[in-house]
Every structure is written in structure tokens, then in C-alpha cells.
N, C-alpha and C positions, 0 to 999 in steps of 0.2 A: 504494500500500500504506500502511496505517496502522501506525505504529511508536510505541513508548513513548518518552517524553522524560525519563525519570528518570535519576538519576545513578548512576555506577558507581564502585567503590572505586579508589583510586590504584594499589593492588597489581595489580588486574585489568587496568587500562589499561596498566601497565608491561609486562605479558606480551605485549602486541600489538606491542612494538617488537622489532627484530632482537636475537636472543640468540646468544651464542657457542655453538659446537657442535664436538664432537670425536668421532671414530670410532675403533674398534679398528684396530690395524695389521694388515697382511697381508704375506705373503712372496711375492715374485715371483722367478722363476728365469730367467736368461738361458741359453738352450739352446745358446749357442755352444760348440762343442767345441774341443779343443786346436788343431786345424788351421784353425779359423775357417770351416769349410765350411757351418755352419748358422747361420741368422740369426733363426730363430723364437724368440719368447719366450712362455712359458706361465706361468699362475699355478699355484702349489701351494696346496692348500686346507688350512688349519690343522686339525690333529687336535684332537678334543675327547675325550669319554669313550670307553669301550671300543670302541664300534662307530660312533660318530658322526663327522660331518665338518661343520665350520662354514664356510660360504662367506665370503669376504672382504666387508667392509662397503662399501657405496657411499659414497664420501667426496668429495662435491662441495661447494663453497662454498655452493651454494644448496640443498643436500640438506635434506629435511624432517627435523625433529628428533624426530618421533614416528612409530612404525610399528605395525602390528599384528603386506605386500610392500610400433576395432581399431586403429586402429593400423595400422601397416604389415603387421600379421599377418593379419587376417581379411578375405578377399575380400568385397566387397559382395554383398548379397543371399544370404548364406550361410544355413545352417540356423539353422529357428527356431530402514622399508624399509631401509630399511637392514636387512641381515640381522641376525638375533638374535645379539648378542655374547655371550650367556650360553647355551651349549649345554645342552640338556636330556639326560637319560639316554636318551630315545628321540628321537634327532635326526631331523628330518623329511626329511633328505636320505639317510637310510639305512633300508632296509627292516627291519622287526622280524621278518620271516619268513625261514625257511630255504629257499633255492632248491631244495634236494633233497627237501623234504618231500613226502609223498604223502597227499592227503586229498581228500574230496569237497567241491565248492564249497558254501559256506555264505553265503547272502546276508546273513543276520543278522551273520555274522562280518565281512563286508565293511563293513557299516554301522558296526559297532563299532570296527573299526580306523580307518576314516576319521574317526569322531567323536573317537577318542583323539588322532589327529594334529591335528585342528582345535583341540581343547582345549589341546594342548601349544603350538601356535603362538600362541594367544591369551593363555594364562596366563603364558607366559615372555617376553612382549614388554614390556620395561621402558619403551619409548617411549610406549606407550598409558598405562601407569600413571603416568608422569611428569606427564601432563596431566589425570589423572582428577579432580583436585580444583580445577581452575581455573574458578571461578564467582564472580560478584559477591558481595560481603559481604551478610549477611542484611539484607533490607529495601532493598537497593540494586538499581539496574538501570543499563543503559548510557545514556550521554548521547550521542545520535546526532548532534546538532549538533557536539559536540566531536570526535567520531570523524571526521565528514565533513571538518571543518576540518584534521584532522591526517593525512589519508590519505597524503600524500607521505612521512611519517615512519613509518608503520605497516608491520609485517611482513605481507606478503600471505598467507603460509602460515598464520600465526597467525589472521588474520581468517577465512580459509577454514575452519580447524578449529573456530573458535568458531561459525561459521554452521552447520557440520555437527553440532556438539554440540547446538545449539538445536533443530535438526530432529530429532535422535535423542531429545531430551527432550520433544518435542511442544510446545515453546515457539515457536509460530508467529509471534507478534509480534516476538520477538527475532530469529528466523531471517530474517524479512522485512527487519528493520533491517540485519542484516549483509549481506544480498544487495544492499541499496541502497548500502552502503559499498563492497562489492566492485565494483559497476558503475563506480565512480569510480577503481578501481585497476587494472583489467584492460584488455587490448588484444590483438586478434588479430594485430597486427603488432609487438608489443612483445617483451620478453625472454621466455625460455622459461616462466618461472613466470607472467608476465602472460598469455601465450597459453593456457597450461593453466588458469589461474584463470578465464578467460572461459568455458571449457567446463564447468568444475566448478561455477561459480556457476549456469550454465544448468541443470546437472543438479540442483542444490538447488532451484531454482525449479520445475523440471518435477516434482520429487518432491512439493513442496508442492501443486502444482496438479493432480497426478495425470495429467500429460501425457507422461510419459517414453516410453511405448510409441509414441505418435504421432510424437514427434520421432525416435525410433530408426528407424521405418519410413520417415519422410520424407527423412532424410539419406542417400540412396543415392548411391553413387559411380558416376554414369553416365559411361561412357567416351566422349569425343568421337570422331567418325568421321573428321575430317580428319587427314591424315598430319602436318600441321604442328603439331597439338596433341597433346601427350602426355596420356594418361589420368592422372587423379589417382593411381590406384594405380601407374601407371607412374612417376610422379614419386617416390613413396616407394620403389619398387623400386630406382630408380637412386641415390637419395641415402642410403638406409639399407641395411645389409647383412643385415637380418633374414631376408628371404625367400631371399636367396642362401646364407646360412648353412644354411637348411633344405634347399635343393636340393643343395648341394655335399656336406654331411655325410651326408645320406641316400643320395645316389647312390654315394658311396664305400663305405658299408656294404653297399648292394645289390650292387655290383660284386664286393666281396670275398666275400659269402655265396654268389653264383651263379657263381663263377669257372669251375667245371667243367660247367656246365649248357648244353645246346644249345637248350633251349626255356624261355623265361622269361616269366612272366605277372605283371605289376605291376598291382595294384589300388590306385588312388589315390582317396581319399575327399574330396579338395579339389583337383581338377586345375587349376582356374583357367584360365590361358591355355596350359597345357601346357609352360611354359618349362623345367621341370625335365627333361623327357624329350628336349628338344633337346640338352641336355648329355649325358644318358645315352646317346642314340643315337650321338652323336659318339664317346664313349668305347668303346662296344661295337664300333664299326667298326674299332677298332685291335686287337681281340683276335687274338692269334696263332692261325693255323689257320682264321680266318674268323669272322664274327660269328654269334651265335645268332639264332634266331627270337624276336622280341620282341612280345608281346601286351600292350597297355595297356587296362585298363578304367578309364574315368573316371566317377566318381560325383559328381554335382553336382545341386543343385536348380535348377529352371528360372530362378529370379531371378538366378542368377549370370551369366546372359546379359549383364547390364548391366556386369559387371566386365571382360568381355573383348570387348564389341562384337559378340557373336554367340553361337550355340549350340555345343553339343559337336561338332556336325558340322564346324564350322570348325576346332576343335582337332584332330580326327582327320585332316582333310585336310592341315593344316599339318605334323603329325607324319609322316604318310605321305610327303609330299613330301621332308621332311628325311631320312627313312630311305632312300628311293629314291636320293637323291643320294649317300648314304654307303654304299650297298650292304648295308643291314641289312634282312633279311626282317621285315615288320611287319604287325601286325593291330591294329585299334582296335575297342573295344566300348564303347558308352556306356550309362549308367544315369542317366537324367534324373529324379532324385528326391532327396529329403532322405535323409541317412543314417539318420534315424529310420524310413524306409520300406523300407530295403534288406533283402532276404532272399537266401538262397543262390542262388536261381534267377536273380537279377538280375545276377550277377557274371560269368557266362560261364566258369566254372571247368571245365576238362577234364583228364582224366588225362594224364600225361606232361609236365606243365609244372611247373617250380619256381615256386611261388606266393610273391610278395612283396607285402605290404600296407603302404601308406604313409599315415600320418596327419599331414599338415603343418598345424599350427595349426587342427585341426578338432575333436578330441574334446571340447574345452572347450565347444563349442556343443551337445553332446549332453546332454539333461536326464538327471540321475541320480536316485538314490533320494530325494533331498531335494525333488525337483520333482514326480515322478509315480511311480505304482506300476509303470509300464512300465519304468522305469529303462533307457532306451535306451543310455546310456553303457556299462553293463556287458553289456547284451544284445548290443550290437555286438561287444564284445570276445569274448564266447562264440561268436558266429557265426564270427568270424575264426579262433578256435582250432579250430573244427570243420573248417576247410578244410585243416588240417595245413600251414600256411605254412612256407616255408624261413626267412623272416625277417619281422618287423614293425618298421617304423621309426616313431618317435613324436617329433615336434617340437612343443614348446609354450612359451608364455610362462612365465617363472618368477615367478609371482605367485599370491597366495592370496586369491581373491575369491569362491569358489564358495558356501560355506555360512557365511562370516563374517557376523556381525551388521553392521548398517548402518555404525556409526561406524568399526569396524575396517576394513571394506571401503573406506570413504572414505579413510582414512589410507593404506591399501595402494595404492589407485589414485593418490592424490596422490604418493606416493613413487615408484612405478613410472613413471608418466608424466612426472614431473619429469626423470628420467633420459632417457626417450625424447625429450622435447622438447629437452633439451640436445643430444642426439645429432643431431637434425634441424637444430638451430640451427648446428651446426658445418659443415653442408654447404651451406646456402643463406642468402643475406642475409635479414634480418628483414622487408624490404619486398618480398620476392619473391612475386609474385601467385600463381604456380603452387604454391609451398609453402603459402601461406595457404589456397588452395582445397583442397589435398590434406588439410591438417589439419582444415579445417572439415567436409569431406564424408566423409573416410575414417577419421578418428581421433575426432572429437568425438562421433560417434554411439555409439561403444563406451563412451566415458566417461559419457555421459548414461545409457546403458543400465545400467551398473554402479551408478550412483548413484541413479537415479530409479525403476528398475523392481524388481519383486519377482515371486516365483513363476514362472509360465510366461512372463511377459513379459520376464524377465531372462534373456537368452540368452548373455551374456558371463559365463562361470563358470569362471575359471581355477583351476588347482591346481598346487602346486609338485611337483617331481619325486618327492619322498618319497611324496606321496599317489598319484601315478600308479604308482609302484612297487608299492604295496600293491594297487591295482586290477589291474595286469597280473599279478601273482603269484597273486592270488586267482582270476583268470580262467584260470589254467593256463599262464602263461608264465614263463620264466626269462630273466634279463638276459643279453645277448650284448654283449661289449665293442665300443664304437665305436672302431675301431683308429686307428693312426697315419696311415693313408691319409686318413681323414676329417679329422683334425686338420691334416694337411699341406694338403689341398685348401682347408679353411676359412681357414688362415693365409695361403695364397697369395691368396685372394680378398680378405682384409682389407687387403692391401697397397695397395689402391685406395681405402681409407677412412681416416678420422681415426685418429690413433695411439692415441686413448683407447679404441678397441675392442680387447678382449683375449679370449683363449681360456683356458679352464681345464678341468680334468677331475676327476671324482669317481665312484667306483664304476662305471667303465666308460662313463659318459655324458660328453658334450662340452658345455661351457657357453660361451655368448657373453656377455661383459661389456661394459657401458659404464662406463669407469673401474673402479670396484670394485663395481658393482651388477650381479648376474646378471640378464640380460634374457631369455635363451632357452636351452633345453636340447634336445639330440638324444640319444635313447636307442634301443637296438635290443633286440629280444626274439625268443626262439624258444619253441616249445611245450615245456612240461615233460613229458617222457615218463612221469614218475612220478606225475603228478597227474591225477586223474579229475575232470572237471567236467560 
């Protein structure tokens, strides 16, 4: 690559060195009661304006100091930051709509509400504004020889941000220069920010070269067939609690909502290896008076074969064997297709069943109104509403990358995955080859996709819970509290992980934190009987 050799102002160069950082404080409550029988601790979320709630800020020594927000979350082959310390009048974690309102679905209204939330997120972010004026003095440019010589002293996050800013400004020569500097600073076996930096730098390069989509498709997480080798996704499943959080919290909500039903039909739009239902079957077997009939419909596109080492038939057989051993009547129905292709006739819905729909880290892959006129994200929600489900469970990453402009999306990705890579780092040594492979094949592809791709090629489109709340309510649902049983199940699960994982709650939803950074949310929904869609 050819890069400029001009000089840069001393003030600009100073910004590339590590800077002090402080974050707002948060409150944590120890749930120990007077007799000491309880040991769980939960966050309380600080109150803001009349109806808003501000989540505690992620407060890590290596935390990025600017924000706008797969990873262990998204199974391979799936369908095509700190929190704002200045709460806005319309807080993104609170719905601006009344749950009891009755009105006809208005697609334009959905777009308007989502756009308002997006503008609120971006306009109220002081960490983006803090760096909005960081550019070389007039007539000056970067001295690449000097920067390369000083790489051990530079702040890697600042260099990443400067590279992203150059890309956003269309200054390709400067962007290439920063990528060359980054290559001397990153390592897939280094610290969390060095590992993340390697993949974010790759994303910047892919964006410049227009190769992001090819990289995303190439980095598939192929599961080894030997019993001695754990799949890459299996590594992340064991060392990070993100998937178990989804399974445990959603299962607890499902069990509570269907406690009196004798026939239960769960429709799962990302069934993966079926692990969630191994747990659910085991719990249903304990029901007083005998277990109910359980029917599971697994929706998956055919490429997810690679994530589990086989097709949906293998999932059905595994679950059927588990159910038989537990004495639980069981039926399995498969729908081998993308969620974008699903229609009612594919789901095997029959009268007499309590229908539950589960969306585990899936809906963010559905293109919305910003991508295509089909708007499969909202279409799917309306389809589910038409089934009259007993409950809908939604688990998603707490990150805002869907419609954010490139630079804000880059900053959000940097912040979110800094926390994730730190959480992975706490579980495995830095030279652990399985961890390196898992990050390279199962996390890097998501990062590259969010940074390098646009329009239909960008399939990683996360939204924070406040935006999901608007979508769910406009589609005809009302929130249903994720109760204490879900919090208890998740807290018991977290006892096997690093103490920096925490739980929090807001507006009936359950949050999973790494330190003070919200990483994932579980929310539950029921059809609003007063709303016509």
C-alpha cells in the first residue's frame, strides 16, 4: 500500500497515547437477606427521567473511551459503549408506547419510532462527540515512519479509531497508513484488545477492498467430527455463559407460562444443536402429575449443518432419545429454511397446543425496513402474532449496530467486543489454540461483517432492547415479566463462570453483564388482546 509521508501536529500525535478514563458509578445490591439464606447479587439500574432507566456503564481499565454500544451468539451458517451516562427524555431502554393501547399496525409508525430511537442514541453519545474534532492541523498529515517507530507506546484503540475515521472520511491513503501501523500492534494470541484489533483492522481492510462479504462467507465455523475435538462453537459455549444465559432464562419463562398446559409446542427459530431442549425436557419430566406432550419445531437454514455436524434430523433424534429416557411424550418437526422463508404452513401448528416461540440471538439476522421492502424482521413478528402464542421469548445482544452510520457502528463494535474478548480472556490462556481458533472462525466473521459490509451483505444488525420493545409492541405484543425463576436459574449457572459476570433487571427483562457492560438481554412477550395488526 502507498501511504503519505507528511507530518502531523504534536497535539494529534499526543491523542494516540493512552489517556485517563473514568465512568459513571453504578449501584449494586447484595441480595443476602437477614438469615443469610440467599447468596445472589443483582444490579439495580439507576433511575433517570420520568420513565427512563440508564444501565450501568462498562468500567474496564481497557474500556474504549468513545461510544456511539458473532461471537458466541450467532451459530455459523445462520440466516443471511459504554452506556450513555446522560439519559435522554426518551430513554432507549424504555418503550415510549403504552402497552394497553389499541391501534392498527402502522409500518410508517414503526419506521418513525425506530428512527427516533436511533437519532437519540447517536445524538446523546458524548463519547463520539469527544473525538469529533481530532484531525491533523491544517496542511499537516501523519508521519508514518514516526508512528511505526512509536507503536509500543501508542494506544491501540486510538489508532483503530483514527483508521476508522479515515475510512469514514474517504481518506484512503490515511486509512491504509493506519492499517499498516495496526499490523504492527495486533496479535491473535495477545491481550484482548490486541486480538480484537487484529479482526477490526481486517474489517477496515476488507471495507477498503470491498471484500467483506467474501470473508464473512469464508469464515464458517465447521465442527470437527472426532469426539476428541470440541467444535469451535462448543469451545465458546463452554467458556462463555452467553448461550447458557439464553437457554436457562428462556426455559424458565417457558416453564412458568405453560405450567398448566398438557400439550406444549415450542417453535425455535435458531435451534442449533438442540441443547436448550435437553434442559427443558429434563425439567418437564419433574412436573407433578406427569409431564406434558412436548412438540418442538426447529427452524434452521441448511448451512447451519456445519455448526452442529449434521442436519435437523440429528437434532430430532437426539431430543427424542432424551425425552424417551425421561418419560416425556415428544414430537419433532423440522423446517429447513431461513427465517426469511418461513410461513405459517411450515411450522406444524395444530389446535390444542400452547404455542411458545423462541428467538435466541436470531432476529438481528432478519433484514428490516432499512434493508429491503420485504422487511422480514417485522413480517416474522406479525406471523408469530397470528399464531396466538402463549409466550414469545427474545434473547439478543445488547448492542446498537443495525442502522448506525459506519463510524458509530465501528465504535459500538469496538466497545462491545472489547468486553466480550475480556470475558473470553478470563476463561482460557492467551496461547490456547482452541480459543484462538474459536475467535478466528466464530467471532471474527461477525466483526468483519459489521465493519466491512453494507446493505444486504451486512447480516449482523443488532438492536438494543429499547428498539426491540418498540418493534414487539408495534407488532401487537405486550411485555411479560421474566420472573425470579429465570433470574435464579441464570444466577445458578453463572456460579460456574468468572465473578465479573453479573445479572441485572429493567422493565421486566433480564440483563447479563460483563463487569458493568450489558452484553445480552432476555425478554418475554404475549399478544396484546387490545391491539389489531
